[in-house]
Structure formats: C-alpha cells, structure tokens
C-alpha positions, 0 to 999 in steps of 0.5 A: 514477508513480515511487517516490518520489510513491508514498511522497509520495501515501501520506504525504498521504493517511495519516490517523493516527486510522484507524491507532490500534491497526494495528501492521503492516508492509507492502510495497507491490511496485510493478510497471512502468516507475517501480516500486520497493518500499516497506516501510511501518510503521504503528505504533500512528497513526504511519507510517515509509516506507523505499524497499527497491528494492534489498533482495532480502530486502523480502519477508521484512520485511513482514507483509503484501505488496500488489503492483500496476502502477504504472499500475494504483497510479495509477489506485486514489489517483485514485478511478478504481479502488477497492483493493477492486475491484482486489484482487478482480478480480486488478489488486492481488495480495495476499500474507499476511493479508487482514485486514492489507490490508483495514486500509489502505483506511480509512488510505489509501483514505478514501471508497472503499468496502470492497465 
C-alpha cells in the first residue's frame, strides 16, 4: 500500500463527527517497500494530510508518531487486525501520548474494538 493510497484510504475513512473536540497532529511513519510519512492534522472535526516523506524533521511536527509496516497497516485497514491488537503486540509502535493515539480508533477505525 503506497503512501498516496494510505492518504486516500484515511480520507475515505475519516469520520468528522468522531473528530469533534480533537486537535492534534499525528505522523504515520509507514515502513517497508511502499513506505511513506504522512502528517495528519486533526482540528475539531476537520482533517488535513501532508506527505512529508522527504522531511527529515517530520517527527518534530507531530504530537504523536505511529510507526507501522506497510503490510501490517494494510491488515489493519482491511479489518484483519485491530489497531489495539497491533499496538499491544508491538506491530504498531506509538511515540508520544497514548491517549492521542487511542483517539484515532473511532476517527479512522470505527467498528474496531478498543480492547
């Protein structure tokens, strides 16, 4: 899954109602052959995506960094693995505030259990 496809998929899945009262910047660091870095800015029900793959200081722009292999992200997006299971098993690494990362579940992964 390429970075562009990741952005398109996240745009498609974005639920503005779940993002109300959320203001945070996330960096999806997608590793692997089709890896990319996607800065995701959520501001009270609105979202903005920016491909920052060529930005060496991208980590410093995010409140929370989520690192995942491209193949594992595909499994999460397809519903074969929950985001929480991925985080607990170390498949998905979170740097920064865990609470911010958990806010992404209803925003992008609705229908997936937090537990």
